[in-house]
C-alpha positions in Angstrom: 5.3 -71.6 -116.4 8.8 -71.7 -114.8 8.7 -67.9 -114.6 5.4 -68.0 -112.6 6.8 -70.6 -110.2 9.9 -68.4 -109.7 7.7 -65.4 -108.8 5.7 -67.5 -106.3 8.9 -68.8 -104.6 10.4 -65.2 -104.5 7.2 -63.8 -103.0 7.0 -66.5 -100.4 10.7 -65.9 -99.5 10.0 -62.2 -99.1 7.1 -62.9 -96.8 9.2 -65.4 -94.8 11.9 -62.9 -94.0 9.7 -60.4 -92.1 8.0 -63.3 -90.3 11.4 -64.7 -89.2 12.5 -61.2 -88.1 9.3 -60.7 -86.2 9.8 -64.1 -84.5 13.3 -63.1 -83.5 12.3 -59.7 -82.1 9.2 -60.9 -80.2 10.3 -63.9 -78.4 10.0 -63.3 -74.6 10.7 -66.1 -72.1 7.7 -68.4 -72.3 6.8 -69.7 -68.9 4.6 -72.4 -70.6 7.8 -74.4 -71.0 8.3 -74.6 -67.3 6.7 -73.7 -63.9 5.8 -70.1 -63.5 5.8 -68.7 -59.9 4.9 -65.2 -58.9 7.2 -63.3 -56.6 6.1 -63.7 -52.9 3.5 -66.2 -53.8 3.2 -70.0 -53.4 2.4 -72.5 -56.1 1.4 -76.1 -55.4 3.1 -78.8 -57.5 1.4 -82.2 -57.4 3.6 -85.2 -58.2 2.7 -88.4 -60.0 4.4 -90.6 -57.5 6.1 -90.3 -54.1 9.2 -88.1 -54.0 12.4 -89.1 -52.2 14.7 -86.2 -53.1 14.0 -82.6 -54.0 16.6 -80.3 -55.4 16.2 -76.6 -56.3 19.0 -75.1 -58.5 19.0 -71.7 -56.8 17.2 -71.4 -53.5 17.5 -67.6 -53.6 15.1 -67.6 -56.5 12.6 -70.2 -55.4 12.0 -72.1 -52.1 10.5 -75.7 -52.1 8.6 -76.9 -49.1 7.5 -80.5 -48.9 3.8 -80.8 -47.8 3.7 -84.6 -48.2 5.2 -87.3 -50.4 3.3 -86.1 -53.5 3.0 -82.4 -52.9 5.6 -79.7 -53.1 4.9 -76.0 -52.5 7.2 -73.5 -54.4 7.5 -69.9 -53.2 9.0 -67.2 -55.3 11.9 -65.6 -53.4 13.8 -63.7 -56.2 13.5 -62.8 -59.8 15.0 -65.2 -62.4 15.1 -68.7 -63.7 16.2 -71.8 -61.8 15.3 -75.5 -62.0 13.4 -78.0 -59.8 14.4 -81.7 -59.8 12.3 -84.3 -57.9 13.5 -87.9 -57.8 11.8 -91.0 -56.5 13.4 -93.6 -54.2 15.0 -95.3 -57.2 16.6 -92.1 -58.3 14.3 -91.7 -61.4 13.2 -88.2 -62.2 9.5 -87.3 -61.4 10.0 -83.6 -62.3 12.9 -81.9 -64.1 11.6 -78.5 -65.0 12.8 -74.9 -65.2 11.1 -72.5 -62.7 10.5 -68.9 -63.7 9.9 -66.3 -60.9 8.4 -63.0 -62.1 6.7 -60.0 -60.8 2.9 -60.1 -60.4 1.7 -57.2 -62.6 -2.0 -57.6 -62.1 -3.5 -55.1 -59.7 -0.2 -53.3 -59.3 1.0 -50.0 -60.6 4.6 -48.9 -61.0 5.3 -45.2 -60.9 8.7 -44.1 -62.2 9.9 -40.6 -61.1 13.3 -40.2 -62.7 15.5 -42.7 -60.7 12.9 -43.6 -58.1 10.4 -46.5 -58.6 7.3 -46.8 -56.5 5.1 -49.9 -56.6 1.4 -49.5 -55.6 -1.0 -52.3 -54.9 -4.4 -51.5 -56.3 -6.9 -53.8 -54.6 -9.1 -51.8 -55.2 -7.5 -48.6 -53.9 -3.8 -47.9 -54.7 -1.5 -48.1 -51.7 2.2 -48.6 -51.2 3.0 -52.3 -51.8 5.3 -54.5 -49.7 8.6 -55.1 -51.4 10.8 -58.0 -50.6 14.6 -57.7 -50.6 14.8 -59.1 -54.2 12.3 -56.4 -55.4 14.2 -53.7 -53.6 17.4 -54.9 -55.3 15.7 -55.0 -58.7 14.4 -51.5 -58.3 17.8 -50.2 -57.2 19.4 -51.8 -60.2 16.9 -50.2 -62.6 17.3 -46.8 -60.9 21.1 -47.1 -61.2 20.8 -48.0 -64.9 18.7 -44.9 -65.7 21.1 -42.4 -64.2 
């Protein structure tokens, strides 16, 4: 009986190793743990109570505009992760979340020709897409890395 238990434990350990390795290799940043904002797009954040102070960790990544005491509009300005802190008049936090700004990949096509990157907006026909300074910088960094 003890031998049977040992085999079961060994088999379960062998199965756990590939599962753990898979979890380590396939763990992209999960925007579900924070606020996801698309580059060059706005996202409305509704607050549970009136805000007094709004702080953005890095305004080069996301901009916060106050619509009213309970509404903040976030706009993705640059790629990356920053944070948003909203405090009430007593200094108590209403929001303390990470903000992820990423590229909107739906309805876009990226064409790589050696070191050149071209982004097309396909809505429904593919045409050259507008690129912000942050997107141009990102493309330049990727091009420099591939040379």
